[in-house]
Backbone bond lengths (Angstrom), bond angles and torsions (degrees), N, CA, C in turn:
res aa  C-N    CA-C-N  psi(-1)  N-CA   C-N-CA  omega(-1)  CA-C   N-CA-C  phi
1 M - - - 1.391 - - 1.487 106.64 -
2 K 1.342 114.01 120.56 1.515 116.23 -174.51 1.646 103.46 -120.05
3 R 1.239 116.14 148.74 1.286 123.72 -176.22 1.617 112.68 -63.02
4 E 1.411 111.06 -29.97 1.419 111.97 -175.89 1.634 110.08 -78.80
5 N 1.259 119.17 -13.60 1.362 124.02 174.91 1.624 118.09 -91.39
6 Y 1.321 107.77 -1.01 1.639 110.54 -174.22 1.423 108.86 -63.53
7 R 1.288 126.15 -55.02 1.518 128.94 -176.95 1.511 107.96 -53.78
8 R 1.310 117.51 -45.88 1.498 122.20 -173.84 1.554 103.49 -65.16
9 S 1.316 118.55 -46.61 1.431 115.94 -177.29 1.508 114.45 -66.67
10 L 1.371 120.55 -28.31 1.408 124.27 171.21 1.392 115.26 -66.20
11 R 1.435 118.51 -35.78 1.471 121.14 178.53 1.430 109.94 -71.26
12 I 1.358 121.22 -37.85 1.449 126.93 178.62 1.521 110.60 -66.17
13 G 1.289 119.18 -40.76 1.471 122.62 -174.35 1.574 112.34 -85.59
14 Q 1.335 116.41 -13.69 1.451 119.44 -175.22 1.627 115.91 -54.46
15 P 1.406 118.19 -47.65 1.393 117.92 -178.85 1.623 111.11 -59.05
16 L 1.345 117.32 -41.54 1.485 116.41 174.62 1.489 112.22 -64.09
17 A 1.252 114.70 -44.06 1.552 118.73 -179.70 1.509 108.14 -52.36
18 V 1.334 115.75 -47.33 1.554 119.91 -174.12 1.560 105.85 -67.64
19 E 1.233 123.21 -35.74 1.515 123.54 177.57 1.483 110.56 -67.79
20 L 1.390 115.79 -48.55 1.433 119.25 176.08 1.557 118.07 -53.22
21 R 1.385 112.89 -46.97 1.367 121.48 -179.89 1.594 112.52 -61.43
22 R 1.427 111.84 -39.14 1.342 117.75 179.04 1.559 119.31 -75.03
23 A 1.287 112.75 -29.09 1.522 124.12 -176.31 1.554 105.68 -83.64
24 D 1.439 108.60 157.18 1.480 119.52 -175.40 1.491 110.13 -91.90
25 Y 1.333 120.36 53.18 1.523 122.84 -175.75 1.529 106.04 -98.00
26 S 1.328 118.20 135.20 1.338 119.27 173.52 1.531 116.78 -85.52
27 A 1.313 112.51 -19.71 1.531 117.48 168.86 1.495 107.81 -160.85
28 T 1.409 113.36 162.90 1.448 121.65 169.49 1.384 119.03 -116.41
29 V 1.212 123.88 164.55 1.534 127.01 -172.67 1.603 110.46 -122.69
30 S 1.357 115.20 129.20 1.424 119.41 171.37 1.374 112.10 -150.12
31 E 1.362 122.79 145.43 1.477 125.03 -177.33 1.515 105.76 -93.84
32 C 1.240 122.10 -5.83 1.500 126.74 -173.10 1.515 105.27 -100.50
33 S 1.410 116.81 116.80 1.436 118.51 179.67 1.534 114.21 -62.33
34 A 1.282 116.28 -38.75 1.542 116.91 -179.48 1.504 107.82 -68.08
35 C 1.401 120.61 -37.77 1.487 122.01 178.46 1.500 109.55 -64.60
36 R 1.404 117.68 -41.71 1.464 117.38 176.81 1.473 112.60 -59.47
37 M 1.298 120.07 -44.06 1.487 122.29 178.16 1.507 110.97 -60.02
38 Q 1.367 115.20 -43.21 1.532 119.25 -175.34 1.624 104.18 -68.03
39 I 1.317 117.98 -45.20 1.439 117.07 -174.46 1.510 109.18 -65.99
40 E 1.306 120.40 -39.73 1.425 121.50 177.23 1.602 111.00 -66.47
41 H 1.182 117.77 -39.22 1.440 121.80 -177.85 1.581 106.52 -66.35
42 L 1.277 118.76 -45.26 1.554 121.35 -168.53 1.588 107.78 -86.98
43 S 1.261 120.39 -30.55 1.438 121.86 -171.94 1.523 116.77 -108.43
44 R 1.303 111.71 -20.37 1.473 122.30 -177.15 1.589 112.07 62.28
45 K 1.279 114.54 30.84 1.472 125.44 175.67 1.517 110.28 -101.13
46 T 1.311 117.87 140.88 1.406 118.63 175.12 1.487 108.35 -61.77
47 T 1.359 124.51 139.30 1.443 122.94 178.18 1.570 106.76 -131.10
48 I 1.401 110.98 128.25 1.473 114.17 -174.08 1.561 112.94 -121.54
49 H 1.278 119.36 157.88 1.392 121.30 171.21 1.503 116.32 -73.68
50 P 1.383 120.88 136.04 1.471 119.89 178.70 1.504 120.45 -47.09
51 I 1.340 111.70 -34.40 1.613 114.96 -179.39 1.637 109.81 -66.76
52 K 1.412 109.35 -36.77 1.488 113.21 179.29 1.530 108.43 -70.25
53 L 1.298 118.57 -33.11 1.508 121.40 179.58 1.472 107.53 -60.41
54 L 1.438 113.31 -48.52 1.383 120.05 -176.53 1.564 112.35 -61.09
55 A 1.335 111.19 -40.39 1.518 118.26 -178.18 1.596 108.48 -67.22
56 M 1.302 114.15 -32.93 1.470 116.81 177.06 1.435 110.61 -69.28
57 S 1.252 116.18 -39.12 1.563 118.53 -178.52 1.471 111.83 -70.28
58 Y 1.320 121.44 -22.35 1.430 122.84 177.12 1.576 110.49 -97.48
59 G 1.356 113.54 1.76 1.573 114.04 176.67 1.561 109.63 74.32
60 L 1.302 118.56 27.04 1.411 118.46 -177.76 1.603 115.84 -98.91
61 L 1.303 111.82 7.54 1.576 117.20 175.79 1.553 105.39 -116.33
62 P 1.340 110.19 134.47 1.503 119.09 178.20 1.567 106.83 -62.32
63 D 1.337 114.74 144.21 1.409 117.86 179.30 1.562 118.21 -43.51
64 D 1.379 114.45 -37.27 1.491 117.43 -175.02 1.485 110.78 -82.31
65 K 1.385 118.90 -0.16 1.425 122.60 177.57 1.540 113.56 -115.94
66 R 1.254 114.65 22.42 1.591 122.12 -170.86 1.560 113.32 -83.61
67 L 1.244 119.90 26.97 1.434 115.19 163.67 1.438 114.78 81.64
68 T 1.317 121.68 87.39 1.385 123.45 169.13 1.512 106.51 -131.41
69 R 1.240 115.75 163.16 1.487 117.59 178.45 1.534 112.01 -68.93
70 Y 1.338 113.62 -41.50 1.377 121.61 175.34 1.524 113.10 -124.32
71 A 1.273 125.29 141.67 1.394 126.80 -170.88 1.535 111.12 -61.44
72 S 1.313 118.81 -21.42 1.563 118.42 179.67 1.494 109.37 -90.59
73 E 1.327 123.60 2.48 1.484 121.38 178.84 1.472 111.10 -89.39
74 T 1.277 117.79 167.46 1.435 123.96 179.63 1.444 111.59 -76.40
75 T 1.275 123.13 144.00 1.495 127.42 -174.90 1.568 108.52 -65.52
76 V 1.219 109.98 163.35 1.544 119.01 -176.22 1.496 105.59 -90.15
């Protein structure tokens, strides 16, 4: 991630961000950490890794580790 690419990345991600803000999703999923940061920044939606989603679905994460954007937020 380079400073000179920041504006370009915002323009590329803007259509997705608009759709995510408009939609009634409680969270999004991406395996790419850079994409997760960008999605959270642009859409204000919690974004999780697919493996963590799988772990959640099998009850393998403790309740206090259940994925929120900030530790003080409610779990997904």
